C-alpha positions in Angstrom: -25.7 246.3 -158.3 -26.6 247.0 -154.8 -26.0 244.4 -152.1 -27.6 244.6 -148.7 -25.4 244.7 -145.6 -27.0 241.5 -144.3 -26.3 239.5 -147.5 -22.7 240.8 -147.6 -22.1 239.7 -143.9 -23.5 236.2 -144.7 -21.2 235.8 -147.7 -18.2 237.0 -145.8 -19.0 234.7 -142.9 -19.3 231.7 -145.3 -16.1 232.5 -147.0 -14.2 232.7 -143.7 -15.8 229.4 -142.5 -14.7 227.7 -145.7 -11.1 229.0 -145.6 -9.6 226.7 -142.9 -10.5 223.5 -144.8 -9.5 225.0 -148.1 -6.2 226.2 -146.7 -5.5 222.8 -145.2 -6.1 221.1 -148.5 -3.9 223.6 -150.3 -1.1 223.2 -147.8 -1.3 219.4 -148.2 -1.3 219.7 -152.0 1.7 222.1 -151.9 3.7 219.8 -149.6 3.0 216.8 -151.9 4.1 218.9 -155.0 7.2 219.9 -153.0 8.0 216.3 -152.1 7.6 215.3 -155.8 9.9 218.0 -156.9 12.5 217.1 -154.3 12.3 213.4 -155.1 12.8 214.1 -158.8 15.8 216.3 -158.1 17.3 213.7 -155.7 16.8 210.9 -158.3 18.8 212.8 -160.8 21.5 213.8 -158.3 23.8 211.6 -156.3 21.7 209.6 -153.9 24.5 208.9 -151.5 25.0 212.1 -149.6 28.1 212.7 -147.8 27.9 212.2 -144.0 29.9 215.3 -143.3 27.5 217.5 -145.3 24.6 216.0 -143.3 26.3 216.7 -140.1 27.1 220.3 -141.2 23.4 220.8 -142.1 22.4 219.4 -138.8 24.7 221.9 -137.0 23.2 224.7 -139.0 19.7 223.5 -138.1 20.5 223.6 -134.4 21.5 227.3 -134.7 18.2 228.2 -136.4 15.3 229.4 -134.2 12.8 226.7 -133.3 9.0 227.0 -133.0 8.8 226.6 -129.2 10.3 223.1 -129.3 7.4 221.7 -131.4 8.1 219.9 -134.6 5.9 219.9 -137.7 4.8 216.3 -138.4 4.9 217.1 -142.1 8.5 218.5 -142.0 10.6 217.4 -144.9 13.8 215.5 -144.1 17.0 217.2 -145.2 17.7 214.5 -147.9 14.2 214.6 -149.3 13.8 210.8 -149.4 11.6 210.3 -146.3 14.5 209.4 -143.9 15.1 211.9 -141.1 18.8 211.8 -140.4 18.4 214.6 -137.8 16.8 212.0 -135.6 19.8 209.8 -135.9 22.2 212.6 -135.0 20.0 213.6 -132.0 20.0 210.1 -130.7 23.8 209.7 -131.2 25.5 209.9 -127.8 28.6 212.1 -127.4 30.7 209.8 -125.2 34.0 211.6 -125.4 35.2 215.2 -125.4 36.1 217.0 -128.6 39.6 215.7 -128.4 38.7 212.1 -127.7 41.0 212.0 -124.6 38.4 211.8 -121.8 34.9 210.4 -121.2 32.2 213.0 -121.4 28.5 213.3 -120.6 25.9 216.0 -121.1 25.7 218.7 -118.4 23.9 217.7 -115.2 22.3 219.7 -112.5 24.1 219.6 -109.1 20.8 218.6 -107.4 20.5 215.5 -109.6 23.9 214.2 -108.3 23.3 214.9 -104.6 22.7 211.9 -102.4 21.0 212.1 -99.0 22.5 210.0 -96.3 19.7 207.4 -96.4 19.9 207.3 -100.2 23.6 206.7 -100.1 23.1 204.0 -97.5 20.6 202.2 -99.7 22.9 202.4 -102.7 25.2 199.5 -103.2 28.5 201.3 -103.6 31.6 199.2 -104.0 34.9 199.5 -105.8 34.4 203.3 -105.9 36.6 206.3 -104.9 35.6 208.3 -101.9 36.8 211.9 -101.7 36.8 213.4 -98.2 36.8 217.2 -98.9 37.3 219.8 -96.1 36.0 223.1 -97.5 33.7 226.0 -96.5 31.5 228.3 -98.6 34.3 230.8 -98.9 37.2 228.4 -99.4 39.3 229.0 -102.6 38.8 226.6 -105.5 41.3 223.8 -105.7 40.3 222.4 -109.1 38.6 219.1 -108.4 38.4 218.6 -112.2 42.2 218.1 -112.3 41.7 215.2 -109.8 38.8 213.5 -111.5 39.8 214.0 -115.2 42.6 211.3 -115.1 40.1 208.9 -113.7 37.9 209.6 -116.8 40.6 208.9 -119.3 39.3 207.5 -122.6 41.8 204.7 -122.7 39.6 203.0 -120.1 36.3 201.7 -121.1 33.1 203.2 -119.6 32.4 200.2 -117.4 35.9 200.4 -116.0 35.5 203.9 -114.7 35.3 204.1 -110.9 32.4 205.9 -109.4 33.5 209.0 -107.5 31.6 210.0 -104.3 32.5 213.4 -102.8 31.8 213.9 -99.1 31.9 217.7 -98.4 30.2 221.0 -98.2 27.5 221.4 -100.8 27.8 225.2 -101.2 31.5 224.9 -101.9 30.9 222.1 -104.4 28.4 224.3 -106.1 31.3 226.6 -107.1 33.3 223.6 -108.4 30.4 222.0 -110.2 30.7 224.0 -113.4 34.0 222.2 -114.1 32.6 218.8 -113.1 29.2 218.5 -114.7 30.5 217.0 -117.9 32.3 214.2 -116.2 30.3 211.0 -115.7 29.8 208.9 -112.6 30.0 211.5 -109.9 27.9 211.7 -106.8 27.9 214.1 -103.8 27.0 213.6 -100.2 26.4 216.9 -98.3 28.2 216.0 -95.1 31.4 216.0 -93.1 34.4 213.8 -93.6 34.6 213.6 -89.8 31.2 212.1 -89.5 31.3 208.3 -89.2 27.6 208.1 -90.2 28.4 209.8 -93.5 31.5 207.6 -94.0 29.4 204.4 -93.4 26.7 205.7 -95.7 29.1 205.8 -98.7 30.5 202.3 -97.8 34.0 203.5 -97.2 35.0 200.0 -96.2 34.2 198.8 -99.7 36.0 201.6 -101.6 39.0 201.1 -103.8 40.5 204.3 -102.5 39.7 207.1 -100.0 41.3 210.5 -100.7 41.5 213.1 -98.0 42.1 216.7 -99.2 41.4 220.2 -97.9 40.5 223.4 -99.6 40.7 225.6 -96.6 43.4 228.2 -96.2 46.2 226.7 -94.1 47.2 228.1 -90.7 50.2 230.4 -91.3 50.9 231.0 -87.6 51.5 227.4 -86.7 52.4 225.1 -89.6 51.7 222.0 -87.5 48.0 222.9 -87.4 47.8 223.3 -91.1 46.9 219.6 -91.6 44.9 219.0 -88.4 41.6 218.2 -90.2 43.1 215.8 -92.7 45.1 214.0 -90.0 42.0 213.7 -87.8 39.9 212.3 -90.6 42.6 209.8 -91.4 42.9 208.6 -87.8 39.1 208.6 -87.5 38.8 206.2 -90.4 41.5 203.9 -89.1 39.7 203.7 -85.8 36.4 202.5 -87.3 35.2 199.0 -87.3 32.7 197.5 -89.8 30.1 194.7 -89.7 30.2 191.8 -92.1 29.3 193.2 -95.6 29.0 191.5 -98.9 31.2 193.2 -101.4 34.6 193.4 -103.1 37.7 193.5 -101.1 41.4 192.9 -101.9 42.5 189.4 -101.1 46.0 188.5 -100.1 46.4 184.7 -100.4 44.0 183.8 -103.2 44.2 184.4 -106.9 42.1 187.3 -108.0 41.2 188.8 -111.3 42.8 192.1 -112.2 40.7 195.2 -112.2 41.1 197.4 -115.3 42.2 200.3 -113.1 44.8 198.2 -111.4 42.9 197.2 -108.3 43.0 193.4 -107.7 39.6 192.5 -106.5 37.8 189.3 -105.5 34.4 188.4 -104.3 34.4 188.0 -100.5 31.6 187.8 -97.9 33.3 190.4 -95.8 34.4 193.9 -96.5 37.2 195.7 -94.5 36.5 194.9 -90.9 38.9 197.5 -89.6 39.6 201.0 -90.8 43.3 200.3 -91.0 42.6 198.1 -94.0 40.8 200.8 -95.9 43.1 202.1 -98.8 43.7 205.7 -98.1 45.8 208.6 -99.2 46.0 212.0 -97.3 47.3 215.2 -98.7 49.6 217.2 -96.4 50.6 220.8 -96.6 53.5 220.5 -94.1 55.9 217.6 -94.7 56.7 217.1 -91.0 53.1 216.3 -90.2 53.5 212.9 -91.8 54.7 211.6 -88.4 51.1 211.9 -87.1 49.4 209.8 -89.8 50.5 206.4 -88.6 50.4 205.5 -84.9 52.5 202.4 -85.4 55.2 204.2 -87.4 58.5 204.3 -85.5 60.3 206.7 -87.9 62.4 209.5 -86.6 60.4 212.8 -86.7 63.3 214.4 -88.5 63.3 211.8 -91.3 62.9 213.1 -94.9 59.4 212.7 -96.3 60.4 210.3 -99.1 62.0 208.0 -96.5 58.9 207.8 -94.1 56.7 204.8 -94.0 53.4 206.6 -94.9 55.0 208.1 -98.1 56.6 204.8 -99.1 53.3 203.0 -98.5 51.4 205.5 -100.6 49.2 206.8 -97.8 50.6 210.3 -97.7 51.2 212.9 -100.3 52.8 216.3 -99.9 52.6 219.3 -102.1 56.4 219.6 -102.1 56.6 216.5 -104.3 55.3 218.6 -107.2 58.4 220.8 -106.9 60.7 217.9 -107.8 58.4 217.0 -110.7 58.7 220.5 -112.1 62.5 220.4 -112.0 62.5 217.0 -113.6 60.4 218.1 -116.5 62.6 221.2 -117.0 65.8 219.3 -117.4 64.3 216.2 -119.0 61.8 216.7 -121.8 61.1 213.0 -122.1 60.0 212.7 -118.5 57.0 215.0 -119.4 55.4 212.2 -121.5 55.6 209.7 -118.7 54.4 212.2 -116.0 51.5 213.2 -118.3 50.4 209.6 -118.6 50.7 209.0 -114.8 49.3 212.3 -113.5 47.0 213.8 -116.2 45.7 210.7 -117.9 47.4 211.8 -121.2 46.0 215.3 -121.7 47.2 216.8 -125.0 48.5 220.3 -125.5 45.3 221.0 -127.6 43.1 220.1 -124.6 45.3 222.0 -122.2 44.9 225.1 -124.4 41.1 224.7 -124.4 41.0 224.3 -120.6 43.3 227.3 -120.1 41.0 229.5 -122.2 38.1 228.5 -119.8 36.1 226.7 -122.4 35.9 223.5 -120.4 35.2 220.0 -121.7 33.1 219.9 -124.8 31.4 216.9 -126.3 32.4 215.6 -129.7 31.2 212.9 -132.1 33.0 209.6 -132.2 34.9 210.1 -135.4 37.8 207.9 -136.5 40.2 210.7 -135.7 39.0 211.2 -132.1 38.7 207.5 -131.4 42.3 207.1 -132.5 43.3 209.2 -129.5 42.0 206.4 -127.2 44.7 204.1 -128.5 47.4 205.1 -125.9 49.1 203.3 -123.1 47.6 203.2 -119.6 48.9 202.3 -116.2 47.7 199.1 -114.5 48.5 197.0 -111.4 48.9 193.3 -111.9 48.8 190.7 -109.2 51.4 187.9 -109.5 49.1 185.5 -107.7 47.3 185.1 -111.1 50.5 184.0 -112.8 50.1 186.6 -115.6 53.5 185.8 -117.1 54.4 182.4 -118.3 57.6 181.1 -116.7 57.6 183.9 -114.1 56.9 182.9 -110.5 58.1 183.2 -106.9 61.8 184.0 -106.5 62.3 184.9 -110.2 64.5 187.9 -110.7 62.9 191.2 -111.6 65.0 191.5 -114.7 63.7 188.2 -116.1 60.1 189.3 -115.5 60.8 192.7 -117.1 62.1 191.0 -120.3 59.2 188.5 -120.5 56.5 191.2 -119.9 58.0 193.5 -122.5 58.7 190.9 -125.3 55.7 188.6 -125.0 53.0 190.8 -123.6 54.0 194.3 -124.6 53.9 195.6 -121.0 56.6 197.9 -119.5 57.2 197.2 -115.8 57.9 200.3 -113.8 57.8 199.1 -110.1 56.6 196.7 -107.5 54.0 197.0 -104.7 55.2 194.7 -101.9 53.8 193.6 -98.6 55.5 195.2 -95.6 55.0 192.2 -93.3 55.1 188.8 -95.1 54.7 186.8 -91.9 51.5 188.5 -90.6 48.5 187.1 -92.6 46.3 190.0 -91.5 48.7 192.7 -92.6 47.6 194.6 -95.8 50.2 197.3 -95.6 52.4 197.6 -98.7 55.2 199.8 -100.0 56.3 200.8 -103.4 59.6 199.9 -105.0 60.3 202.1 -107.9 62.8 201.0 -110.7 63.9 197.8 -108.8 67.3 196.4 -109.6 67.4 193.5 -112.1 68.7 191.0 -109.5 65.8 191.7 -107.0 63.8 188.5 -106.3 60.1 188.9 -106.7 57.4 187.3 -104.5 54.2 185.7 -105.5 52.3 188.3 -103.3 53.8 191.2 -105.2 51.8 193.6 -107.4 53.5 194.9 -110.5 53.0 198.4 -111.9 53.0 198.3 -115.7 52.3 200.5 -118.7 50.2 198.4 -121.0 48.7 198.9 -124.4 45.1 200.0 -125.0 42.7 197.1 -125.4 39.9 198.2 -127.8 37.5 195.5 -126.7 33.8 196.1 -127.3 32.5 199.6 -127.9 30.3 200.9 -125.1 26.7 201.5 -126.1 24.5 203.2 -123.4 21.3 201.8 -124.8 22.5 198.2 -124.4 23.6 198.4 -120.8 22.4 195.7 -118.5 22.0 196.3 -114.8 
């Protein structure tokens, strides 16, 4: 039978025009049949699927190629019962690293964490940590991650973490950023630590601690000039004066609640009016340069570092101190556990191996195994003005307080933080007494360094934060 070309073209055109609707109906029917088959199979099998198998399936799904990021609205959930568990896993926040030892967050771009000076000035920063960093574009890396990681230890709750604001060269921080972008609560101000405008913008008078460090290559010709920038920055801050500011500031004569990170704080209408009251620590390359940090210090220039006033007050730190720590850990294995808690925040050999291989911090799910790693002791600073120990007060011996704190409260006292001048009400300068003798009399203005047990408290949920 002969068919004309015109009729054949019309029939072909009609068949093509009918195919989209027919194909759509067939696809819907096929998906409905597939759903029925899967539901029948799921009803005969165990309906309670193992969570680990779902997670394993989800990890495999992430490795499979996606269709341009678009998701089919008719896609079948992995369990076949109309509940998409993938959505639950995607919404689950990874709050800790894979070992559960440190707080973790998804990678962030450097530009998202950079603050302009006017933005920082409008941000209400208080109780934070200011890092004054001297570095150039070509300066060698000093490993800022090793400084910030202990401040992100998982045995502190998320709301207890101190915000870290770094004031320094942006191009240098761009090189360090690949080791920092998974650590939460970090901001950067592209400026100079010698600029008072930048220091005021980050509310340095309201910070809990100001750390002055340098990444520049020290002067080998004259060792005295190796710390010139750090010393100038320290003296510059001490010479500053501040207006009345609403914020948190350490109180001396009134009871104050204890900060989780050990910083006694109390609401006051004024911040630090003078830079000498700003808590500060300066890193020195040359030990002898400690004599230039404190203008009121009357120590002999030839005095050993550990006997000088800035070192005893905790305002100066020298690299040579690490040499004594290395020798201590070599001859005393037990000291490594204590030093690891104080210095590294409790990093495990597993995590140290991961970091040594260059893998960096990786997020992990909050499993019972990883959450168990949070249950470790942490260091705190307690004010005796709050009467934290029953029966312990002014003029009590340190030995009595040590026994009460250990037996009743499960806290191990390791030292005191005492006012240098008891008679001067405006003096905020303190010094550390490590391993005090049992017969030493304590004062109600003392702070006590303790190792305390982890308090589980309430689990942090980002979706329920209230600002």
